[in-house]
Biopython code that builds the backbone (N, CA, C, O; Angstrom):
import numpy as np
from Bio.PDB.StructureBuilder import StructureBuilder

atoms = [
    (1, "UNK", "N", (84.215, 33.964, -25.056)),
    (1, "UNK", "CA", (84.434, 33.245, -23.871)),
    (1, "UNK", "C", (85.084, 34.288, -22.729)),
    (1, "UNK", "O", (85.097, 33.891, -21.564)),
    (2, "UNK", "N", (85.656, 35.692, -23.059)),
    (2, "UNK", "CA", (86.396, 36.138, -22.374)),
    (2, "UNK", "C", (84.973, 36.502, -21.449)),
    (2, "UNK", "O", (85.201, 36.117, -20.303)),
    (3, "UNK", "N", (83.895, 36.973, -21.519)),
    (3, "UNK", "CA", (82.653, 37.614, -21.112)),
    (3, "UNK", "C", (82.387, 36.470, -19.799)),
    (3, "UNK", "O", (82.447, 36.608, -18.577)),
    (4, "UNK", "N", (82.114, 35.468, -20.552)),
    (4, "UNK", "CA", (82.091, 34.156, -19.329)),
    (4, "UNK", "C", (82.662, 33.987, -18.118)),
    (4, "UNK", "O", (82.196, 33.884, -16.983)),
    (5, "UNK", "N", (83.975, 33.973, -18.653)),
    (5, "UNK", "CA", (85.461, 33.634, -17.476)),
    (5, "UNK", "C", (85.489, 35.040, -16.545)),
    (5, "UNK", "O", (85.813, 35.052, -15.357)),
    (6, "UNK", "N", (85.236, 35.777, -17.033)),
    (6, "UNK", "CA", (85.360, 37.210, -16.417)),
    (6, "UNK", "C", (84.184, 37.350, -15.208)),
    (6, "UNK", "O", (84.421, 37.742, -14.066)),
    (7, "UNK", "N", (82.892, 36.949, -15.713)),
    (7, "UNK", "CA", (81.530, 37.006, -15.168)),
    (7, "UNK", "C", (81.840, 35.859, -14.229)),
    (7, "UNK", "O", (81.541, 36.292, -13.116)),
    (8, "UNK", "N", (82.398, 34.300, -14.071)),
    (8, "UNK", "CA", (82.230, 33.345, -13.269)),
    (8, "UNK", "C", (83.342, 34.055, -12.057)),
    (8, "UNK", "O", (83.096, 33.918, -10.859)),
    (9, "UNK", "N", (84.532, 34.790, -12.526)),
    (9, "UNK", "CA", (85.339, 34.874, -11.932)),
    (9, "UNK", "C", (85.110, 36.051, -10.626)),
    (9, "UNK", "O", (85.433, 36.162, -9.444)),
    (10, "UNK", "N", (84.459, 36.712, -11.506)),
    (10, "UNK", "CA", (83.900, 38.364, -10.765)),
    (10, "UNK", "C", (82.587, 37.794, -9.256)),
    (10, "UNK", "O", (82.282, 38.411, -8.235)),
    (11, "UNK", "N", (82.204, 36.678, -9.667)),
    (11, "UNK", "CA", (81.172, 36.531, -8.785)),
    (11, "UNK", "C", (81.769, 35.854, -7.632)),
    (11, "UNK", "O", (81.171, 35.966, -6.562)),
    (12, "UNK", "N", (83.182, 34.958, -7.686)),
    (12, "UNK", "CA", (83.776, 34.170, -6.977)),
    (12, "UNK", "C", (84.692, 34.893, -5.808)),
    (12, "UNK", "O", (84.832, 34.471, -4.660)),
    (13, "UNK", "N", (85.251, 36.023, -6.344)),
    (13, "UNK", "CA", (86.137, 36.661, -6.054)),
    (13, "UNK", "C", (85.874, 38.214, -4.815)),
    (13, "UNK", "O", (84.960, 39.009, -5.036)),
    (14, "UNK", "N", (86.603, 38.347, -3.885)),
    (14, "UNK", "CA", (86.504, 39.670, -3.046)),
    (14, "UNK", "C", (86.830, 40.499, -3.700)),
    (14, "UNK", "O", (86.073, 41.424, -3.402)),
    (15, "UNK", "N", (87.729, 40.951, -4.720)),
    (15, "UNK", "CA", (88.365, 42.095, -5.340)),
    (15, "UNK", "C", (87.619, 41.745, -6.737)),
    (15, "UNK", "O", (88.142, 40.747, -7.232)),
    (16, "UNK", "N", (86.808, 42.137, -7.339)),
    (16, "UNK", "CA", (86.311, 41.780, -8.538)),
    (16, "UNK", "C", (86.885, 42.865, -9.773)),
    (16, "UNK", "O", (86.713, 42.742, -10.986)),
    (17, "UNK", "N", (87.596, 43.923, -9.069)),
    (17, "UNK", "CA", (88.082, 44.794, -9.717)),
    (17, "UNK", "C", (89.218, 44.353, -10.683)),
    (17, "UNK", "O", (89.381, 44.633, -11.871)),
    (18, "UNK", "N", (90.058, 43.479, -9.726)),
    (18, "UNK", "CA", (91.198, 43.077, -9.982)),
    (18, "UNK", "C", (91.544, 42.160, -11.005)),
    (18, "UNK", "O", (92.655, 41.956, -11.496)),
    (19, "UNK", "N", (90.287, 41.554, -11.304)),
    (19, "UNK", "CA", (89.955, 40.463, -12.137)),
    (19, "UNK", "C", (90.544, 41.113, -14.073)),
    (19, "UNK", "O", (90.530, 42.171, -14.702)),
    (20, "UNK", "N", (90.803, 40.261, -14.206)),
    (20, "UNK", "CA", (91.815, 40.630, -15.876)),
    (20, "UNK", "C", (91.740, 39.283, -16.403)),
    (20, "UNK", "O", (92.094, 38.297, -15.755)),
    (21, "UNK", "N", (91.190, 39.237, -17.804)),
    (21, "UNK", "CA", (90.770, 37.990, -18.588)),
    (21, "UNK", "C", (91.214, 38.443, -19.858)),
    (21, "UNK", "O", (90.759, 39.454, -20.392)),
    (22, "UNK", "N", (92.387, 37.475, -20.523)),
    (22, "UNK", "CA", (92.609, 37.844, -21.658)),
    (22, "UNK", "C", (92.864, 36.766, -22.657)),
    (22, "UNK", "O", (93.416, 35.730, -22.285)),
    (23, "UNK", "N", (92.500, 36.936, -23.907)),
    (23, "UNK", "CA", (92.425, 35.721, -24.882)),
    (23, "UNK", "C", (93.246, 35.662, -26.020)),
    (23, "UNK", "O", (93.242, 36.676, -26.717)),
    (24, "UNK", "N", (93.958, 34.708, -26.384)),
    (24, "UNK", "CA", (94.962, 34.853, -27.199)),
    (24, "UNK", "C", (94.396, 33.545, -28.413)),
    (24, "UNK", "O", (93.934, 32.475, -28.017)),
    (25, "UNK", "N", (94.536, 33.868, -29.779)),
    (25, "UNK", "CA", (94.440, 32.696, -30.522)),
    (25, "UNK", "C", (95.552, 32.222, -31.708)),
    (25, "UNK", "O", (96.224, 32.971, -32.417)),
    (26, "UNK", "N", (95.537, 30.971, -31.699)),
    (26, "UNK", "CA", (96.514, 30.606, -32.706)),
    (26, "UNK", "C", (96.126, 29.420, -33.425)),
    (26, "UNK", "O", (94.968, 29.034, -33.268)),
    (27, "UNK", "N", (96.924, 28.750, -34.216)),
    (27, "UNK", "CA", (95.885, 27.949, -34.779)),
    (27, "UNK", "C", (94.906, 26.775, -34.303)),
    (27, "UNK", "O", (95.491, 25.715, -34.080)),
    (28, "UNK", "N", (93.715, 26.774, -34.134)),
    (28, "UNK", "CA", (92.924, 25.485, -33.861)),
    (28, "UNK", "C", (92.655, 25.703, -32.295)),
    (28, "UNK", "O", (91.776, 25.185, -31.605)),
    (29, "UNK", "N", (93.724, 26.674, -31.899)),
    (29, "UNK", "CA", (93.473, 26.840, -30.208)),
    (29, "UNK", "C", (93.407, 28.333, -29.956)),
    (29, "UNK", "O", (94.098, 29.190, -30.506)),
    (30, "UNK", "N", (92.131, 28.574, -28.707)),
    (30, "UNK", "CA", (92.482, 29.686, -28.090)),
    (30, "UNK", "C", (92.406, 29.268, -26.626)),
    (30, "UNK", "O", (91.773, 28.434, -25.977)),
    (31, "UNK", "N", (93.685, 30.576, -26.288)),
    (31, "UNK", "CA", (93.530, 30.229, -24.427)),
    (31, "UNK", "C", (93.387, 31.541, -23.997)),
    (31, "UNK", "O", (93.784, 32.578, -24.529)),
    (32, "UNK", "N", (92.683, 31.342, -22.825)),
    (32, "UNK", "CA", (91.690, 32.390, -22.270)),
    (32, "UNK", "C", (92.420, 32.164, -20.574)),
    (32, "UNK", "O", (92.257, 31.262, -19.752)),
    (33, "UNK", "N", (93.253, 33.412, -20.540)),
    (33, "UNK", "CA", (94.219, 33.655, -19.042)),
    (33, "UNK", "C", (93.171, 34.273, -18.488)),
    (33, "UNK", "O", (92.386, 34.977, -19.122)),
    (34, "UNK", "N", (93.089, 33.972, -16.927)),
    (34, "UNK", "CA", (92.385, 34.467, -16.259)),
    (34, "UNK", "C", (93.412, 35.188, -14.779)),
    (34, "UNK", "O", (93.848, 34.254, -14.106)),
    (35, "UNK", "N", (93.736, 36.269, -14.343)),
    (35, "UNK", "CA", (94.471, 36.565, -13.453)),
    (35, "UNK", "C", (93.546, 37.178, -12.682)),
    (35, "UNK", "O", (92.589, 37.807, -13.133)),
    (36, "UNK", "N", (93.904, 36.948, -11.011)),
    (36, "UNK", "CA", (93.161, 37.740, -10.081)),
    (36, "UNK", "C", (93.783, 38.312, -8.701)),
    (36, "UNK", "O", (95.002, 38.142, -8.713)),
    (37, "UNK", "N", (93.500, 38.703, -7.959)),
    (37, "UNK", "CA", (94.394, 39.286, -7.089)),
    (37, "UNK", "C", (95.029, 38.025, -6.272)),
    (37, "UNK", "O", (94.232, 37.113, -6.052)),
    (38, "UNK", "N", (96.361, 37.855, -5.795)),
    (38, "UNK", "CA", (97.116, 36.919, -4.781)),
    (38, "UNK", "C", (95.681, 36.113, -3.490)),
    (38, "UNK", "O", (95.358, 34.935, -3.336)),
    (39, "UNK", "N", (95.146, 37.418, -2.791)),
    (39, "UNK", "CA", (94.429, 36.449, -1.691)),
    (39, "UNK", "C", (93.230, 35.811, -2.488)),
    (39, "UNK", "O", (92.484, 34.963, -1.997)),
    (40, "UNK", "N", (93.113, 36.342, -3.856)),
    (40, "UNK", "CA", (91.601, 35.470, -4.265)),
    (40, "UNK", "C", (91.888, 34.114, -5.129)),
    (40, "UNK", "O", (91.012, 33.467, -5.702)),
    (41, "UNK", "N", (92.894, 33.892, -5.117)),
    (41, "UNK", "CA", (93.445, 32.366, -6.180)),
    (41, "UNK", "C", (92.931, 31.485, -5.691)),
    (41, "UNK", "O", (92.600, 30.526, -6.389)),
    (42, "UNK", "N", (92.654, 31.507, -4.141)),
    (42, "UNK", "CA", (92.451, 30.001, -3.637)),
    (42, "UNK", "C", (91.024, 29.946, -3.861)),
    (42, "UNK", "O", (90.678, 28.775, -4.013)),
    (43, "UNK", "N", (90.022, 30.796, -3.942)),
    (43, "UNK", "CA", (88.449, 30.779, -4.044)),
    (43, "UNK", "C", (88.495, 30.626, -5.859)),
    (43, "UNK", "O", (87.437, 30.464, -6.468)),
    (44, "UNK", "N", (89.583, 30.686, -6.458)),
    (44, "UNK", "CA", (89.076, 30.820, -8.048)),
    (44, "UNK", "C", (89.343, 29.319, -8.319)),
    (44, "UNK", "O", (88.512, 28.674, -8.959)),
    (45, "UNK", "N", (90.677, 28.639, -7.771)),
    (45, "UNK", "CA", (91.020, 27.535, -8.182)),
    (45, "UNK", "C", (90.321, 26.249, -7.304)),
    (45, "UNK", "O", (90.051, 25.141, -7.769)),
    (46, "UNK", "N", (90.062, 26.807, -5.608)),
    (46, "UNK", "CA", (88.882, 25.896, -5.146)),
    (46, "UNK", "C", (89.825, 24.643, -4.466)),
    (46, "UNK", "O", (90.941, 24.501, -4.967)),
    (47, "UNK", "N", (89.468, 23.798, -3.437)),
    (47, "UNK", "CA", (89.987, 22.600, -3.054)),
    (47, "UNK", "C", (90.300, 21.349, -4.101)),
    (47, "UNK", "O", (89.537, 20.815, -4.906)),
    (48, "UNK", "N", (91.270, 21.157, -3.895)),
    (48, "UNK", "CA", (92.218, 20.349, -5.104)),
    (48, "UNK", "C", (91.535, 20.504, -6.513)),
    (48, "UNK", "O", (91.089, 19.580, -7.193)),
    (49, "UNK", "N", (91.537, 22.008, -6.866)),
    (49, "UNK", "CA", (91.457, 22.423, -8.077)),
    (49, "UNK", "C", (89.789, 22.002, -8.517)),
    (49, "UNK", "O", (89.627, 21.872, -9.730)),
    (50, "UNK", "N", (88.804, 21.825, -7.819)),
    (50, "UNK", "CA", (87.776, 21.952, -8.147)),
    (50, "UNK", "C", (86.955, 22.840, -8.989)),
    (50, "UNK", "O", (86.380, 22.615, -10.054)),
    (51, "UNK", "N", (87.040, 23.972, -8.216)),
    (51, "UNK", "CA", (86.204, 25.348, -9.068)),
    (51, "UNK", "C", (86.727, 25.297, -10.454)),
    (51, "UNK", "O", (86.102, 24.983, -11.467)),
    (52, "UNK", "N", (88.058, 25.679, -10.338)),
    (52, "UNK", "CA", (89.438, 25.292, -11.878)),
    (52, "UNK", "C", (88.574, 24.636, -12.483)),
    (52, "UNK", "O", (87.744, 25.302, -13.100)),
    (53, "UNK", "N", (88.475, 23.384, -12.518)),
    (53, "UNK", "CA", (87.770, 22.022, -12.884)),
    (53, "UNK", "C", (86.412, 22.365, -13.594)),
    (53, "UNK", "O", (86.221, 22.084, -14.777)),
    (54, "UNK", "N", (85.630, 22.887, -12.931)),
    (54, "UNK", "CA", (84.463, 23.093, -13.256)),
    (54, "UNK", "C", (84.423, 24.608, -14.353)),
    (54, "UNK", "O", (83.585, 24.734, -15.245)),
    (55, "UNK", "N", (85.500, 25.646, -14.046)),
    (55, "UNK", "CA", (85.314, 26.703, -15.038)),
    (55, "UNK", "C", (85.522, 25.991, -16.260)),
    (55, "UNK", "O", (84.724, 25.935, -17.195)),
    (56, "UNK", "N", (86.653, 25.446, -16.190)),
    (56, "UNK", "CA", (87.400, 24.883, -17.810)),
    (56, "UNK", "C", (86.085, 23.820, -18.425)),
    (56, "UNK", "O", (86.038, 23.600, -19.635)),
    (57, "UNK", "N", (84.981, 23.159, -17.416)),
    (57, "UNK", "CA", (84.231, 22.352, -17.911)),
    (57, "UNK", "C", (82.940, 23.056, -18.524)),
    (57, "UNK", "O", (82.222, 22.495, -19.350)),
    (58, "UNK", "N", (82.698, 24.453, -17.996)),
    (58, "UNK", "CA", (81.704, 25.127, -18.418)),
    (58, "UNK", "C", (82.071, 25.915, -19.912)),
    (58, "UNK", "O", (81.387, 25.994, -20.933)),
    (59, "UNK", "N", (83.336, 26.421, -19.627)),
    (59, "UNK", "CA", (84.130, 27.089, -21.034)),
    (59, "UNK", "C", (83.689, 26.029, -22.388)),
    (59, "UNK", "O", (83.011, 26.127, -23.411)),
    (60, "UNK", "N", (84.664, 24.800, -21.584)),
    (60, "UNK", "CA", (84.674, 23.846, -22.992)),
    (60, "UNK", "C", (83.069, 23.619, -23.346)),
    (60, "UNK", "O", (82.858, 23.210, -24.487)),
    (61, "UNK", "N", (81.986, 23.826, -22.548)),
    (61, "UNK", "CA", (80.741, 23.394, -23.021)),
    (61, "UNK", "C", (79.918, 24.412, -23.880)),
    (61, "UNK", "O", (79.034, 24.233, -24.717)),
    (62, "UNK", "N", (80.485, 25.488, -23.408)),
    (62, "UNK", "CA", (79.976, 26.704, -24.300)),
    (62, "UNK", "C", (81.002, 26.796, -25.761)),
    (62, "UNK", "O", (80.608, 27.547, -26.654)),
    (63, "UNK", "N", (81.915, 26.253, -25.906)),
    (63, "UNK", "CA", (82.913, 26.344, -26.876)),
    (63, "UNK", "C", (82.802, 25.080, -27.776)),
    (63, "UNK", "O", (83.711, 24.809, -28.561)),
    (64, "UNK", "N", (81.747, 24.345, -27.671)),
    (64, "UNK", "CA", (81.724, 22.835, -28.285)),
    (64, "UNK", "C", (81.177, 23.028, -29.779)),
    (64, "UNK", "O", (81.460, 22.265, -30.703)),
    (65, "UNK", "N", (80.311, 24.216, -29.891)),
    (65, "UNK", "CA", (79.835, 24.156, -31.553)),
    (65, "UNK", "C", (80.923, 25.199, -31.950)),
    (65, "UNK", "O", (80.397, 26.121, -32.573)),
    (66, "UNK", "N", (81.939, 25.318, -31.833)),
    (66, "UNK", "CA", (83.067, 26.042, -32.314)),
    (66, "UNK", "C", (83.926, 25.040, -32.516)),
    (66, "UNK", "O", (84.138, 24.112, -31.736)),
    (67, "UNK", "N", (84.591, 25.282, -33.912)),
    (67, "UNK", "CA", (85.793, 24.291, -34.168)),
    (67, "UNK", "C", (87.312, 24.330, -33.474)),
    (67, "UNK", "O", (88.126, 23.439, -33.714)),
    (68, "UNK", "N", (87.554, 25.231, -32.764)),
    (68, "UNK", "CA", (88.320, 25.230, -31.986)),
    (68, "UNK", "C", (88.712, 25.081, -30.374)),
    (68, "UNK", "O", (87.908, 25.478, -29.530)),
    (69, "UNK", "N", (89.825, 24.565, -30.032)),
    (69, "UNK", "CA", (89.953, 24.098, -28.632)),
    (69, "UNK", "C", (89.936, 25.416, -27.883)),
    (69, "UNK", "O", (90.242, 26.486, -28.409)),
    (70, "UNK", "N", (89.596, 25.286, -26.750)),
    (70, "UNK", "CA", (89.793, 26.752, -25.815)),
    (70, "UNK", "C", (90.341, 25.938, -24.529)),
    (70, "UNK", "O", (89.926, 24.856, -24.113)),
    (71, "UNK", "N", (91.279, 26.662, -24.061)),
    (71, "UNK", "CA", (92.356, 25.937, -22.683)),
    (71, "UNK", "C", (91.909, 27.456, -22.110)),
    (71, "UNK", "O", (91.776, 28.546, -22.666)),
    (72, "UNK", "N", (91.773, 27.078, -20.985)),
    (72, "UNK", "CA", (91.750, 28.303, -19.642)),
    (72, "UNK", "C", (92.679, 27.860, -18.768)),
    (72, "UNK", "O", (92.795, 26.733, -18.285)),
    (73, "UNK", "N", (93.671, 29.330, -18.515)),
    (73, "UNK", "CA", (94.793, 29.103, -17.482)),
    (73, "UNK", "C", (94.340, 30.229, -16.776)),
    (73, "UNK", "O", (93.857, 31.307, -17.121)),
    (74, "UNK", "N", (94.696, 29.558, -15.398)),
    (74, "UNK", "CA", (94.733, 30.521, -14.543)),
    (74, "UNK", "C", (95.873, 30.702, -13.514)),
    (74, "UNK", "O", (96.361, 29.791, -12.844)),
    (75, "UNK", "N", (96.208, 31.923, -13.484)),
    (75, "UNK", "CA", (97.687, 32.768, -13.057)),
    (75, "UNK", "C", (97.628, 33.776, -12.646)),
    (75, "UNK", "O", (98.657, 34.380, -12.342)),
]
sb = StructureBuilder()
sb.init_structure("model")
sb.init_model(0)
sb.init_chain("A")
sb.init_seg("    ")
for serial, (resi, resn, name, xyz) in enumerate(atoms, 1):
    if name == "N":
        sb.init_residue(resn, " ", resi, " ")
    sb.init_atom(name, np.array(xyz, "f"), 0.0, 1.0, " ", f" {name:<3s}", serial, name[0])
structure = sb.get_structure()
């Protein structure tokens, strides 16, 4: 999941070298955290959160075969 989120984020932002994606796992839950430069935050979130929602949808679809729930946090 980290590679997928990183690929999507780097294609959206102006400073792809500042994209940091981390993944933590706990019981039945995988949390993928995306951090970008402050001036790129709007490009990752989009109008009314539309791009962020799309990223979460793609990650959810990619993880649908697994038995763990995946949550994407943008911060």
